[in-house]
Structure formats: structure tokens, C-alpha cells
N, C-alpha and C positions, 0 to 999 in steps of 0.2 A: 816334256818327257824326261824323267830322271836319268842321269848318266850312270853307267856302270863303273863304280869306283870301289876297289878293294874287294875283300872277301864277301862282305855283305851284298855288294852289288852283283857279284858273280852268282851267289846263292839265289838271289832274286831272279836272275836271268834263267837259271836252271829250272827253278820252280815254274816260271812262265812257260818255258818250252815243254816241260812235262805236262803241264795243265792243258795247253793247247793241243798237244799230241793226243791225249786221252779224249778231249772233246772232238777232235777230228775223226778218231776211230769210231766213236759213237755216232757222230753226224753222218758218216759214210754208211753205217749200218742201217740207220733209220731212213735216210734219204735216197738210197739206191738199193732197192730190194733185189733186183736181178744180180747185183754184184756179189751178194752173199754166197753164190754158188761158184764164183770165179775168184780164186785167191789173188791172181795177178791184178784183175780189175779192181777188186776191193782194196788192195794195197795202194794202187795208183790213185784211186779216189780219195783214200785217207790222206795220202801225201798231198794231193791237190788241196784238200780242205786245210791241211796244216800250212801250206804255202799261203793260202788265203788269209788265215788268221795272222800269221807272222807279218806278211807284206802289208796287209790292210791295217792292222793294229799299229805296227811300228811306223809304217809310212805315213798314215794319217796323223799320228802323233807328232812326227817331225814337221809335217806341213802345218799343223796347228801352231806349233812353237814358232815356226818361221813367220807365219801370217801375223801372229801376235806382235812381232817386232816391227811390222810394217803398218798395221792398222790397229789403233787402240780401241779396245772394247768400251772404254769409258767415254772417249771423245766421239767415236763413230760406231755405236753398237749395231745399228741396222746394216750399215755397209759391211761391218766385220762379219755379221751372221751370214749375209748373202754370199760374200766372197768365200767364206769358210765352207758353206754347203755346196757351192758350185765346184770348188776345187776338190772337195771330197768325192762328189759324184764322178767328176772327170777322172780323178786318180783311180777310184775304185773300178770303173769300167775299163780303163786302160790296163790295170794290173790283171783283171780277170781275163781279158782277151789275150794279152801277152803270155800269161801262164798257160792258157789253153793251147796256144800255138806252140809254146815250148814243149808241152807234154806230147803234142802230136809229132813234133820234129825229133825229140829225144827218145821217147818211148813208143812212138808209132801208135799212140792211143787216141782214139777218136771219141769225142763227147757226143752222145746221142741226146734225143729229146728228153729222155728220162732223167737227165742231170739238170734240166732247167730249174726244178725246184731248189736244188742245192745252190745254184748260182744266185737265184732270186733271194733266197734266205741269206746268203753271204752278203749281198748288197744291203738288204734291210738291216741286218745286224750291224754292218759297218756304219750305216747312216745313224742308227741308234747310238752306237759308240761315239761317233763323231759329234752328235748332238750333246751327249753327256760331257765330252771333252770341252766343247765350246761353252756349255753352261758352267762347267767347273772353272774355266779360265775367267769367265765374266765375274762370277761371284768372288773368286780369289782376288781379282784386281779391284773390284768394288770394295771388298773388305780392307784391302791394303790402302785404298784411297781414304776410307773412313778413319783408319788408324793414323795415317799421316796427317789428315786434317785435324784430328783431335790433338795429336802431338804438336802440330804447328800452332793450334789455338792456345794450348797451354804455354808453349814457349813464348808466344806473343804476349800473353798476359804477364808472364814472368818478366819479359823484356821491358814492357811498359812500367811495371812496378819498379824494376831496377833503375829505369830512367828517372822516375820520380825520386827514388831514394837517393840516387847519385847527385841530383840537383839540390837536394836538401842536406847534402853532406856538410858536416860541421866545419871542415876546412875552408870551404867556399864562404860560408857565413862568417867564420872567424876572420879571414883575410879582408872581407868586405868591411866588417866593423872596425878592424884595425886601421884600414885606410880612412874610414869615416872619422875616426877619432882624431887623426892628424889633420884631416881636411877642415873640420869644424872651426879650428882656431885660425886657419890660413885663409879660407874663403867661404863665407856663410852662404852666398848664393849657390856656389858649386856644391856645397854640402847638401842644400835643400834638393838640388837636382839629383845628386847622388842617391839620396834617400828615396826620391820618387822612382828612379830607375831600378833601384833594388826592390822596391815594392812591386814594380811592373814585372820583374823577373819571376818573383814568387807567385804573383797573381796568375801569370800565364801558365806556369807549371801546374797549378791547381786546376785551372780551367781545362787543360787538354789531357788530364790524366786518364779520362775515359774515352778519348777519341783515338781512332786508328789513323786518320789522315787530317791534315790541316792545310789551309791555303798557304802557298809559298810566301805570299805577302805578309801573312801573320807571323810565320816563322822568322822571316827576315827582320820584322819589327822587334821580335823578342831577342834575336841575335844582336841587334843594334843596342838594346838596353844592356845586354850582358857585356858587350864589348865596351860600352861607355864605362862600366865599372872597372873593367880590366885596364883600359887605357888611362884611367885616373891613377891606377896603381903603377903601371909601367911607363906611362908617358910616351915619348917619342921612340922608345925602345921597341914598342909594339906597333906595327903598321898593318893596316887592313885595307885591301882593295876589293870593294864590292861592285861587281859589274852585272848584277842581276836585276837592275831597275827595269820595271815594265814586263818582266817575265811572269807568265801565269802558269799555274799548275798546282799539284798537290804533293805533299811530302809527309812522311811519318813525323809526328811531333817530337821535337828535341833532337832530331837526327842531325840537322845542320849545326846546332849549337854544340853537340857532343864532339863533332870533328874539330870545331874551333877550340873547344876546351882541351881536347887531347893535344893539339898543336902547342898550346900555351903550357900545358902541364909537363910535356915530355921534352921540351926543347929549352936550351939556354937562351935567356933574354937579357941582354946587357948593352951598354953603350957601344962596346966594341963589336958585339954580335947581336944586332937587332933582329927580331923575328918578323918576317913578312908573310902574311896570309892573304892568298888571292882566292876570290870566289867568283866563278864565271860559268857560263853555259858552253857546252861543247857536245854536239850531236845528241841533243835531248838528255844530256847528263848535267847535273850540277856538280861542278868540279871544285874541290877545296884543296888548294896546293900551298905548301909552306916550305921554306928553305930548311934543310935538315941539319940540325946542330944538337944532337941528343945530349941530354944530361947524363952524367956518369951515375948519379943517384937522384931519385925523385925526392924533392923536398916537400911535396904535397901528397896527401893521400890519393891512392889510385884504386878504383874499384875493379879495374881489369876487365870491364864488361863493354867498353865503348864500341869497338868495331863489331864484336860478336853480337852485341845488342842490336845494332842497326841491321846486320846481316839476317838475323832471325826474323826481325819484323818485316823486312822486304820479302823473305821467303814465304811468309804468311800472306802478304798483301798482293804479291805480284810474281809473275814468272821471270821478271827482270832481276838481275843480280847486281850488287854493287861491285865496283872495280877498284882494286887496291894496287898501286904502283909505287915503287921506290927506286930512286937513283942515288948515286953518291951525294948529290946536291939537294935533292928534294923528296918530299913525301906527298903522294897524291891519292885522294879518294874521290871516286865518281859515284854520285847517287842518281839513279834514274828518276827523272821527273815524271810523276804519275798523273793519270787523269781519272775522271769519274767512271770510266769504262773498265778500269783495272779490277 
């Protein structure tokens, strides 16, 4: 039910009261023929109808809003409908009885059998209005879900495209080829392995570009190929501790690699300040943790989409969210390990 805010809200409330007052006057005229000859009785019946309209319309509106916060139309529509109709009937009956007793006590006005049609019609109208409110809430929520689903689908497609684009970034290829150039003259066998791992990286990226989830084992194999290239480049200055051996589950493609890449890209890596990346499981989360030693300036290109990319894809795929934590000494990202039921 809309809240009364500002001048427009006040005007709307005045229009509502004027409308229901006129309706109440006409309702009393048609529903209580004997009251036409008794001004006091006619006035009280009109006031009674007005109270019914205000209390039942506004009250049921508030009950509908409250029930919507407790039971979702989208997740439990049948339960929501049944609870909504039961609460409407109970509230309506209670309001009518209490109002009748209030009129009897305040105005010493007794309701006879000739008012039964008025009361029955009030109940029927209230149920119809309640049904309309329930149907309206259902369709609004359904429409909202459709819009959110479309939005998340589009964001997921964009995120997947950006993931692919970031992995084909010229900086990564340039650095890899630069390392390879120096390696060819120093170690032919290691050069051959370097080329093989580089081809594995690009092959994997192309294979998963249309997938929403991949096996964790496949992603780890890809990360190992990627880290082989980086460790050739940085040597002992880059240390990686992978404790995910034997862990089964699903993960968005490239998500784990993006976190490793971000750690390498945004932190100082030197003999005096080696970078250590730890990958392990904790409470069904894949945890990627690195010691924090931020670069003053990025020497490599950054797309700026890493964490946002992963967040959007998890929003599309699951209700579980990624967790980002930072301390003075470390930076931690936790990725939920998904299953086929997600």
C-alpha cells in the first residue's frame, strides 16, 4: 500500500476519503430502505459503511503488505493465497463485529436484520478487493522476477565475454612471448613445455567460453597451466600453495584464475617481497588468499572487471554470494563451491 508522502500523497488520501464517503451515502440509501425516513439512522448507517470501507480497504492493504514480507508469492504461491484469504476473512469479520459493537455502545444504535444485506455485501466487496490485491502483488512480483532474470542473464553473458576478452589481453600474451624469447636460448626443453602450457591456457579459454559451470578439477588444471607460465616469469618470487586436491564440485569458468591473476597483477613481486598465494577449502568455500603488498602503480593493463565479473556470474548462477575480506596483511576472496543442484 503506498505511503502518504508530501502534497500529492495528501491529495490522494483526501480523494480516497471523499470517494468512499459518497459511496457510503449511496450504499446506505439503496441497502437500508427504512432508514430513508430516519435522518439519524440514515446518517449512522452511512457512517458505518464509511468505516467499513476505510477499515477494510486500508486494513487489508496493510495485512497484504505484511504477509508479502513473510511468504513469497513466487516461492510459495498456494500457501500465500490461502494465508491471504484466511487472514482477510478473519480480519473482515472481526472489524465488522467490533464496529457494530462500537456503534451500539457509542450511539446506542442497534443493527436489525434489515442490515444483513449491507454487511454481506461489505464482506463480498472486501473479498473481491483482497483477491484483486493478491493477484496484483503476484503479477508485480512475477514481473519483477522476469526483469531481474533477464538483467542477470544479460549481465552473465557480458561477464563471460569480458572474462574471455581479459584472458586474450595483449599484455598477457606479450609478457608470455617475452619470457619465451629469453627461455628459448636458455632451456629448449622448458621452452617446449612453456609453449605447450601456453597453448593449454588458450585452448581452455576457448572451450569454456559458452559454459556456465565447469568441474573444479578442470579449472584447477587450467590454473596450473597459467601458474606454470607465471612462475617461469617470476621464479621463486611467486609461491603458490594449492590444497584443493581431491575436492569435487563446480565453479564458474575462469573465476579461480581471475583471482590468481588479480593477486599477481596488483601486488609487488620481488626477491625482498615474494608473493604467496594460498588456495584451500573452508566451509564449502574455495578460499584464495594472498599477502597484501599493493603496487603503487599498475605496470600491466587492468580491465577492472575481475571481482565484479565473478560477483555477477554468481548472482546469476546461485543464491550464494562471494565473500571478500581484507586485512592489513592479506587479501582474501571466498568462492562458493557449487553443485549440480544450484
